[in-house]
matplotlib code that plots the C-alpha trace (Angstrom):
import matplotlib.pyplot as plt

x = [9.7, 12.7, 14.1, 13.0, 9.5, 9.1, 10.7, 8.0, 5.3, 6.3, 6.7, 3.3, 1.8, 3.5, 2.2, -1.3, -1.3, -0.4, -2.5, -5.4, -4.3, -4.0, -7.6, -9.1, -7.4, -10.2, -9.3, -9.1, -12.2, -11.9, -14.0, -15.1, -15.0, -15.9, -16.4, -17.5, -16.9, -13.5, -12.1, -12.0, -10.9, -11.0, -10.1, -7.0, -6.5, -3.3, -0.8, -2.2, 0.3, -0.9, 0.3, 2.1, 5.8, 8.9, 9.4, 6.1, 5.8, 3.9, 1.3, -2.2, -4.1, -3.4, -5.3, -5.2, -6.7, -9.5, -10.6, -10.6, -12.5, -15.0, -15.7, -15.6, -13.0, -9.0, -7.9, -4.6, -2.5, -2.0, -0.3, 0.7, 0.6, 3.2, 2.3, 1.5, -0.5, -4.0, -6.5, -7.6, -6.2, -6.9, -7.4, -8.0, -10.5, -8.4, -4.4, -5.4, -6.9, -4.1, -1.6, -3.8, -3.6, -0.1, 0.8, -1.0, 0.8, 4.0, 2.8, 1.8, -1.8, -3.0, -3.0, -2.9, -3.4, -2.6, -3.1, -0.6, 0.3, 4.0, 6.1, 6.4, 4.3, 4.2, 2.8, 3.9, 3.2, 5.5, 6.9, 10.4, 12.5, 15.0, 16.1, 16.1, 18.6, 16.8, 16.5, 17.5, 16.9, 19.1, 17.1, 14.7, 17.2, 20.7, 21.5, 20.9, 23.8, 23.9, 26.1, 22.7, 22.4, 19.6, 16.5, 14.0, 11.3, 8.9, 6.4, 4.0, 3.2, 0.2, -0.2, -3.6, -3.7, -1.2, -1.5, 0.6, -0.4, 1.1, 2.9, 6.5, 7.7, 11.4, 13.4, 10.6, 7.8, 5.1, 4.7, 3.5, 2.2, 0.6, -1.8, -0.5, -1.8, 1.0, 0.9, 3.5, 4.5, 6.8, 6.5, 9.8, 9.9, 8.9, 8.8, 6.9, 8.2, 11.6, 10.8, 9.1, 12.1, 14.4, 12.2, 12.6, 8.7, 8.7, 5.7, 4.6, 4.6, 7.3, 9.8, 12.3, 12.7, 10.8, 11.4, 11.3, 10.8, 7.5, 6.7, 6.9, 5.0, 1.9, 2.0, 2.1, 0.0, -3.0, -2.5, -2.7, 0.7, 0.3, 1.8, -0.2, -0.5, -3.9, -4.0, -7.2, -7.6, -6.9, -8.1, -7.6, -9.3, -11.2, -9.4, -12.2, -14.4, -12.0, -13.9, -12.4, -12.9, -12.2, -12.5, -12.1, -12.1, -13.0, -10.7, -10.5, -11.9, -8.4, -7.9, -11.0, -9.7, -6.2, -8.2, -10.2, -7.1, -5.7, -8.6, -9.5, -13.3, -16.1, -15.1, -11.9, -11.9, -15.2, -13.9, -13.6, -11.6, -9.1, -9.6, -9.9, -11.9, -9.7]
y = [50.0, 48.5, 45.3, 43.3, 44.2, 43.2, 40.1, 39.4, 40.7, 38.0, 35.1, 36.2, 36.2, 32.8, 31.4, 32.5, 31.4, 27.6, 27.6, 28.6, 25.7, 22.9, 24.1, 23.8, 20.2, 17.6, 14.8, 11.3, 9.3, 6.1, 3.0, 0.5, -3.3, -4.9, -4.3, -6.0, -5.5, -6.6, -5.4, -2.7, -3.1, -0.5, 0.3, 2.6, 5.1, 5.5, 7.8, 7.8, 6.7, 4.3, 6.1, 8.9, 8.6, 11.0, 10.9, 13.1, 15.5, 17.9, 14.5, 15.8, 12.5, 9.0, 6.1, 5.1, 8.4, 8.6, 5.1, 5.5, 8.9, 7.0, 4.4, 6.1, 3.6, 3.5, 1.0, -0.9, -1.3, -5.5, -4.8, -2.3, -0.9, 1.2, 4.2, 4.5, 1.2, 1.1, -1.7, -4.0, -2.5, -4.5, -2.8, -4.4, -2.6, -3.8, -4.5, -8.2, -8.3, -6.6, -9.5, -12.5, -11.0, -10.4, -13.5, -15.0, -12.5, -14.0, -17.9, -17.3, -18.0, -14.8, -15.0, -12.2, -11.3, -7.9, -7.0, -5.1, -3.6, -4.3, -3.7, -6.4, -9.5, -12.2, -15.9, -18.4, -18.5, -19.1, -18.4, -16.7, -17.2, -14.9, -13.3, -9.5, -6.8, -5.3, -1.4, 1.2, 5.0, 7.4, 8.5, 5.4, 2.8, 4.6, 2.0, -1.2, -3.2, -2.4, -5.6, -7.5, -10.6, -10.9, -12.1, -15.0, -13.5, -15.7, -14.6, -15.9, -14.6, -15.2, -13.7, -12.5, -10.8, -9.3, -6.4, -4.7, -1.1, 1.1, 3.5, 3.7, 4.1, 3.6, 2.0, -0.1, 1.1, -0.4, -1.0, -4.1, -5.1, -7.3, -7.7, -10.1, -11.6, -11.3, -13.4, -12.8, -15.4, -13.2, -9.6, -7.7, -4.3, -3.3, -7.4, -7.1, -4.4, -5.6, -8.9, -7.4, -5.4, -8.6, -10.4, -7.5, -6.8, -3.6, -2.6, 0.4, 4.0, 2.6, 5.4, 3.7, 0.3, 0.8, 2.0, 5.7, 5.7, 3.5, 5.7, 8.7, 7.4, 6.6, 10.1, 11.8, 9.1, 8.2, 11.6, 9.4, 9.0, 6.5, 3.2, 0.5, -2.4, -3.0, -5.2, -6.9, -9.6, -10.5, -13.9, -14.8, -16.3, -14.4, -13.6, -14.3, -16.8, -18.5, -18.2, -17.7, -13.8, -13.1, -9.8, -7.9, -4.8, -3.1, -1.7, 2.0, 3.4, 4.5, 0.9, 0.4, 3.9, 2.1, -1.6, 0.7, 1.9, -1.6, -3.1, -5.2, -5.4, -7.3, -11.0, -10.5, -8.9, -11.5, -13.8, -16.8, -14.8, -13.5, -14.6, -11.0, -11.9, -14.0]
z = [8.1, 9.8, 8.2, 11.2, 11.0, 7.3, 8.0, 10.6, 8.6, 6.3, 8.5, 10.1, 6.5, 5.6, 8.8, 8.4, 4.9, 5.7, 8.8, 6.7, 4.0, 6.9, 7.9, 4.7, 3.9, 3.7, 6.3, 3.6, 3.5, 5.1, 4.5, 7.5, 5.8, 8.6, 12.5, 15.7, 19.4, 19.0, 15.7, 12.8, 9.3, 6.9, 3.5, 3.7, 0.9, -0.9, 0.6, 3.8, 6.8, 9.2, 12.2, 13.4, 12.6, 13.2, 9.5, 9.0, 11.5, 9.1, 8.5, 9.6, 9.1, 9.8, 9.4, 13.0, 14.2, 11.6, 12.4, 16.3, 15.3, 13.5, 15.6, 18.6, 20.6, 20.7, 18.1, 18.0, 15.0, 14.4, 11.0, 8.6, 4.9, 3.3, 2.6, -0.8, -0.7, -0.3, 0.7, 3.9, 7.0, 10.5, 13.8, 17.2, 19.7, 22.7, 23.7, 24.3, 20.9, 19.2, 20.7, 19.9, 16.3, 16.4, 17.5, 14.3, 11.6, 13.5, 13.3, 9.2, 9.7, 8.3, 4.6, 2.7, -1.0, -3.0, -6.6, -8.6, -12.0, -13.1, -16.0, -18.7, -19.3, -17.1, -18.0, -15.2, -11.7, -8.9, -5.5, -5.3, -1.9, -2.0, 1.3, 1.7, 4.0, 6.2, 4.9, 7.1, 7.3, 9.0, 12.1, 13.1, 12.2, 13.6, 16.4, 13.9, 12.6, 8.9, 8.4, 10.0, 7.9, 5.1, 6.5, 4.7, 2.6, 0.1, -2.4, -4.4, -7.6, -10.0, -13.2, -13.9, -17.3, -19.7, -22.3, -24.7, -25.4, -28.5, -26.8, -26.4, -22.5, -22.8, -25.8, -27.3, -29.5, -27.3, -23.4, -21.4, -18.4, -16.5, -13.4, -10.8, -7.9, -5.1, -1.7, 0.7, 3.2, 5.4, 6.2, 5.0, 4.6, 0.9, 0.3, -3.0, -4.2, -3.8, -4.6, -8.0, -8.6, -8.6, -10.7, -13.2, -13.1, -10.7, -9.3, -11.2, -9.5, -7.1, -6.6, -4.4, -6.5, -9.5, -13.2, -13.0, -16.9, -16.5, -13.3, -15.5, -18.7, -16.3, -14.7, -18.3, -20.2, -17.4, -15.1, -12.4, -9.8, -7.5, -6.7, -8.2, -5.3, -3.2, -0.2, -1.6, 0.5, 4.4, 6.2, 9.7, 13.0, 15.1, 18.3, 20.5, 18.8, 16.8, 13.3, 10.3, 9.4, 5.3, 4.2, 1.1, -0.6, -3.8, -6.4, -6.3, -9.3, -10.8, -11.2, -13.9, -15.5, -16.0, -17.2, -19.8, -21.4, -21.5, -23.0, -19.8, -20.1, -17.8, -19.6, -18.6, -15.3, -14.4, -11.6, -13.7, -16.3, -13.9, -10.3, -9.6, -6.5, -4.3]

ax = plt.figure().add_subplot(projection="3d")
ax.plot(x, y, z, "-o")
ax.set_aspect("equal")
plt.show()
Protein backbone atom coordinates (compact mmCIF):
# COMPACT_ATOMS: atom_id res chain seq x y z
CA UNK A 1 0.00 0.00 0.00
CA UNK A 2 1.45 3.41 -0.96
CA UNK A 3 2.69 5.55 1.91
CA UNK A 4 0.26 8.35 1.08
CA UNK A 5 -2.69 5.94 1.20
CA UNK A 6 -1.56 4.60 4.59
CA UNK A 7 -1.27 8.14 5.93
CA UNK A 8 -4.77 9.02 4.74
CA UNK A 9 -6.15 5.87 6.35
CA UNK A 10 -4.46 6.72 9.65
CA UNK A 11 -5.67 10.32 9.50
CA UNK A 12 -9.22 9.13 8.78
CA UNK A 13 -9.10 6.64 11.65
CA UNK A 14 -7.83 9.28 14.07
CA UNK A 15 -10.53 11.72 12.93
CA UNK A 16 -13.31 9.16 13.32
CA UNK A 17 -12.03 8.20 16.78
CA UNK A 18 -11.82 11.81 17.96
CA UNK A 19 -15.21 12.56 16.42
CA UNK A 20 -16.72 9.57 18.22
CA UNK A 21 -15.16 10.70 21.51
CA UNK A 22 -16.64 14.15 21.01
CA UNK A 23 -20.10 12.70 20.37
CA UNK A 24 -19.88 10.56 23.49
CA UNK A 25 -18.75 13.48 25.67
CA UNK A 26 -21.55 14.57 27.94
CA UNK A 27 -22.38 18.20 28.60
CA UNK A 28 -21.68 19.36 32.17
CA UNK A 29 -24.76 19.65 34.34
CA UNK A 30 -25.74 23.19 35.26
CA UNK A 31 -28.24 24.00 38.00
CA UNK A 32 -30.54 27.01 37.78
CA UNK A 33 -30.44 28.89 41.09
CA UNK A 34 -32.72 31.79 40.14
CA UNK A 35 -34.82 32.72 37.11
CA UNK A 36 -37.44 35.29 36.17
CA UNK A 37 -38.39 37.14 32.97
CA UNK A 38 -35.20 39.22 33.05
CA UNK A 39 -32.47 37.16 34.72
CA UNK A 40 -31.12 33.68 35.22
CA UNK A 41 -28.42 32.57 37.64
CA UNK A 42 -26.76 29.16 37.51
CA UNK A 43 -24.26 27.12 39.46
CA UNK A 44 -21.27 26.89 37.12
CA UNK A 45 -19.27 23.69 37.57
CA UNK A 46 -15.50 23.94 37.99
CA UNK A 47 -13.72 23.52 34.64
CA UNK A 48 -16.48 25.06 32.51
CA UNK A 49 -15.73 28.20 30.49
CA UNK A 50 -18.26 31.02 30.65
CA UNK A 51 -18.27 31.63 26.89
CA UNK A 52 -16.39 30.80 23.72
CA UNK A 53 -12.79 31.93 23.54
CA UNK A 54 -9.97 31.83 21.02
CA UNK A 55 -7.92 30.23 23.80
CA UNK A 56 -10.20 27.19 23.91
CA UNK A 57 -11.00 26.27 20.32
CA UNK A 58 -11.41 22.59 21.11
CA UNK A 59 -13.96 23.11 23.87
CA UNK A 60 -17.53 22.01 23.09
CA UNK A 61 -19.46 23.27 26.09
CA UNK A 62 -19.79 26.74 27.59
CA UNK A 63 -21.91 28.06 30.44
CA UNK A 64 -23.50 30.72 28.25
CA UNK A 65 -24.67 28.26 25.58
CA UNK A 66 -25.78 25.61 28.09
CA UNK A 67 -27.82 28.22 29.96
CA UNK A 68 -29.36 29.50 26.73
CA UNK A 69 -30.40 25.98 25.76
CA UNK A 70 -31.86 25.32 29.21
CA UNK A 71 -33.98 28.49 29.47
CA UNK A 72 -34.85 28.73 25.78
CA UNK A 73 -33.61 32.24 25.03
CA UNK A 74 -30.39 34.13 24.44
CA UNK A 75 -28.54 35.20 27.59
CA UNK A 76 -26.01 37.96 28.18
CA UNK A 77 -23.11 37.59 30.64
CA UNK A 78 -22.76 40.41 33.17
CA UNK A 79 -19.68 39.12 35.02
CA UNK A 80 -17.36 36.15 34.77
CA UNK A 81 -15.86 33.35 36.78
CA UNK A 82 -12.48 31.87 35.98
CA UNK A 83 -12.69 28.47 34.31
CA UNK A 84 -11.55 26.49 37.40
CA UNK A 85 -13.82 28.43 39.78
CA UNK A 86 -17.30 27.08 40.47
CA UNK A 87 -20.38 28.78 41.84
CA UNK A 88 -22.95 31.51 41.20
CA UNK A 89 -22.92 32.92 37.67
CA UNK A 90 -25.48 35.53 36.60
CA UNK A 91 -26.87 36.21 33.12
CA UNK A 92 -29.39 38.74 31.82
CA UNK A 93 -32.01 37.86 29.22
CA UNK A 94 -31.68 41.16 27.36
CA UNK A 95 -28.92 43.61 26.55
CA UNK A 96 -30.86 46.33 28.39
CA UNK A 97 -30.90 44.37 31.67
CA UNK A 98 -27.28 43.35 31.14
CA UNK A 99 -26.17 46.97 30.79
CA UNK A 100 -27.90 47.95 34.05
CA UNK A 101 -26.28 45.06 35.90
CA UNK A 102 -22.87 45.84 34.44
CA UNK A 103 -23.25 49.38 35.78
CA UNK A 104 -23.90 47.93 39.25
CA UNK A 105 -20.74 45.85 39.06
CA UNK A 106 -18.80 48.93 37.93
CA UNK A 107 -20.29 50.98 40.78
CA UNK A 108 -19.33 48.23 43.27
CA UNK A 109 -22.87 47.85 44.61
CA UNK A 110 -22.85 44.09 43.98
CA UNK A 111 -21.82 41.93 46.93
CA UNK A 112 -19.81 38.78 46.16
CA UNK A 113 -18.56 36.23 48.66
CA UNK A 114 -16.35 33.24 47.93
CA UNK A 115 -15.07 30.30 49.95
CA UNK A 116 -11.56 28.93 49.49
CA UNK A 117 -9.22 26.36 50.97
CA UNK A 118 -5.78 27.91 51.43
CA UNK A 119 -2.36 26.71 52.53
CA UNK A 120 -1.57 27.29 56.20
CA UNK A 121 -3.66 28.28 59.19
CA UNK A 122 -5.13 31.79 59.33
CA UNK A 123 -6.44 33.48 62.49
CA UNK A 124 -7.09 37.16 61.74
CA UNK A 125 -9.63 38.77 59.42
CA UNK A 126 -8.43 41.78 57.47
CA UNK A 127 -8.62 43.66 54.17
CA UNK A 128 -5.79 43.59 51.65
CA UNK A 129 -5.33 46.68 49.49
CA UNK A 130 -2.65 45.59 47.03
CA UNK A 131 -2.56 46.85 43.44
CA UNK A 132 -2.16 44.27 40.68
CA UNK A 133 -0.45 44.53 37.32
CA UNK A 134 -2.58 43.43 34.39
CA UNK A 135 -1.94 39.79 33.51
CA UNK A 136 -1.43 39.60 29.76
CA UNK A 137 -1.62 36.69 27.35
CA UNK A 138 0.31 36.57 24.10
CA UNK A 139 -2.68 36.70 21.74
CA UNK A 140 -5.60 38.45 23.39
CA UNK A 141 -3.52 41.21 24.95
CA UNK A 142 -0.86 41.71 22.30
CA UNK A 143 -1.85 45.38 21.88
CA UNK A 144 -1.91 46.16 25.62
CA UNK A 145 0.96 48.19 27.05
CA UNK A 146 3.03 45.76 29.20
CA UNK A 147 4.18 48.73 31.30
CA UNK A 148 0.63 49.78 32.19
CA UNK A 149 0.41 50.90 35.82
CA UNK A 150 -0.89 48.45 38.41
CA UNK A 151 -4.64 48.68 39.10
CA UNK A 152 -6.23 49.10 42.52
CA UNK A 153 -7.29 45.74 43.97
CA UNK A 154 -8.96 45.23 47.35
CA UNK A 155 -10.01 41.96 49.00
CA UNK A 156 -11.40 41.26 52.47
CA UNK A 157 -10.66 37.87 53.99
CA UNK A 158 -12.07 36.09 57.04
CA UNK A 159 -10.72 32.76 58.33
CA UNK A 160 -13.56 30.38 59.23
CA UNK A 161 -11.86 27.09 60.15
CA UNK A 162 -8.32 25.77 60.53
CA UNK A 163 -6.96 22.24 60.44
CA UNK A 164 -3.68 20.35 60.72
CA UNK A 165 -3.43 16.84 59.31
CA UNK A 166 -0.62 14.34 60.05
CA UNK A 167 0.68 14.10 56.50
CA UNK A 168 3.72 15.87 55.04
CA UNK A 169 3.21 17.90 51.87
CA UNK A 170 6.59 19.64 51.92
CA UNK A 171 9.41 19.93 54.41
CA UNK A 172 7.14 19.75 57.47
CA UNK A 173 5.78 16.58 59.09
CA UNK A 174 2.20 17.89 59.02
CA UNK A 175 0.08 19.98 56.67
CA UNK A 176 -2.05 22.96 57.67
CA UNK A 177 -5.01 24.45 55.84
CA UNK A 178 -7.74 27.02 56.38
CA UNK A 179 -11.25 27.57 55.10
CA UNK A 180 -11.51 31.27 54.26
CA UNK A 181 -14.34 33.60 53.24
CA UNK A 182 -13.18 36.04 50.56
CA UNK A 183 -14.93 39.25 49.52
CA UNK A 184 -13.51 41.06 46.48
CA UNK A 185 -14.22 44.80 46.38
CA UNK A 186 -12.68 45.15 42.91
CA UNK A 187 -12.71 42.80 39.95
CA UNK A 188 -9.17 42.28 38.69
CA UNK A 189 -8.10 39.19 36.76
CA UNK A 190 -7.30 36.34 39.16
CA UNK A 191 -7.60 38.85 42.02
CA UNK A 192 -8.46 36.38 44.79
CA UNK A 193 -5.84 33.90 43.68
CA UNK A 194 -3.14 36.54 43.41
CA UNK A 195 -4.03 38.26 46.67
CA UNK A 196 -3.98 35.02 48.67
CA UNK A 197 -0.65 34.11 47.09
CA UNK A 198 0.66 37.54 48.11
CA UNK A 199 -0.38 36.76 51.71
CA UNK A 200 1.57 33.47 51.50
CA UNK A 201 -1.69 31.55 51.80
CA UNK A 202 -2.22 30.44 48.19
CA UNK A 203 -5.51 28.80 47.25
CA UNK A 204 -5.05 25.06 46.95
CA UNK A 205 -5.32 23.78 43.38
CA UNK A 206 -4.21 27.07 41.82
CA UNK A 207 -1.78 25.98 39.11
CA UNK A 208 -0.88 29.55 38.14
CA UNK A 209 -0.25 31.32 41.45
CA UNK A 210 -0.33 28.43 43.92
CA UNK A 211 1.98 25.97 45.63
CA UNK A 212 2.91 23.10 43.33
CA UNK A 213 3.82 20.75 46.19
CA UNK A 214 0.51 21.33 47.93
CA UNK A 215 -1.42 20.88 44.70
CA UNK A 216 0.34 17.57 44.00
CA UNK A 217 -0.29 16.40 47.57
CA UNK A 218 -4.01 17.16 47.27
CA UNK A 219 -4.30 15.36 43.94
CA UNK A 220 -2.53 12.27 45.20
CA UNK A 221 -3.82 12.13 48.79
CA UNK A 222 -7.46 13.13 48.28
CA UNK A 223 -7.81 12.01 44.64
CA UNK A 224 -9.51 15.30 43.79
CA UNK A 225 -8.06 17.69 41.22
CA UNK A 226 -9.64 21.14 41.26
CA UNK A 227 -9.20 24.74 42.33
CA UNK A 228 -10.66 25.03 45.82
CA UNK A 229 -12.53 28.25 45.17
CA UNK A 230 -16.30 28.70 44.89
CA UNK A 231 -18.44 31.79 44.29
CA UNK A 232 -20.89 31.14 47.13
CA UNK A 233 -23.02 34.30 47.34
CA UNK A 234 -24.15 37.11 45.05
CA UNK A 235 -26.36 40.10 46.00
CA UNK A 236 -27.53 42.86 43.63
CA UNK A 237 -30.46 45.17 42.90
CA UNK A 238 -32.89 43.73 40.39
CA UNK A 239 -32.42 45.83 37.23
CA UNK A 240 -36.18 46.20 36.66
CA UNK A 241 -37.79 46.23 40.12
CA UNK A 242 -34.93 47.53 42.27
CA UNK A 243 -35.53 44.71 44.76
CA UNK A 244 -32.38 43.42 46.46
CA UNK A 245 -31.79 39.87 45.21
CA UNK A 246 -29.55 37.42 47.04
CA UNK A 247 -28.45 34.17 45.42
CA UNK A 248 -26.69 31.46 47.34
CA UNK A 249 -25.34 28.16 46.05
CA UNK A 250 -24.50 24.91 47.80
CA UNK A 251 -21.03 23.47 48.06
CA UNK A 252 -20.29 20.54 45.76
CA UNK A 253 -19.96 17.10 47.34
CA UNK A 254 -16.16 17.29 46.88
CA UNK A 255 -16.01 19.94 49.60
CA UNK A 256 -17.75 17.74 52.16
CA UNK A 257 -15.48 14.84 51.29
CA UNK A 258 -12.54 17.11 52.06
CA UNK A 259 -14.17 18.45 55.25
CA UNK A 260 -14.54 14.88 56.54
CA UNK A 261 -10.81 14.33 56.00
CA UNK A 262 -10.10 17.58 57.85
CA UNK A 263 -12.23 16.56 60.81
CA UNK A 264 -14.81 19.27 60.25
CA UNK A 265 -18.21 17.90 61.21
CA UNK A 266 -21.71 19.35 61.42
CA UNK A 267 -20.90 21.32 64.56
CA UNK A 268 -18.02 23.18 62.92
CA UNK A 269 -19.85 23.65 59.63
CA UNK A 270 -23.10 24.98 61.05
CA UNK A 271 -23.97 28.63 60.33
CA UNK A 272 -23.31 29.46 63.98
CA UNK A 273 -19.96 27.67 63.98
CA UNK A 274 -18.35 28.95 60.82
CA UNK A 275 -20.77 31.25 58.98
CA UNK A 276 -20.63 28.96 55.96
CA UNK A 277 -24.00 30.31 54.89
CA UNK A 278 -23.08 33.91 54.14
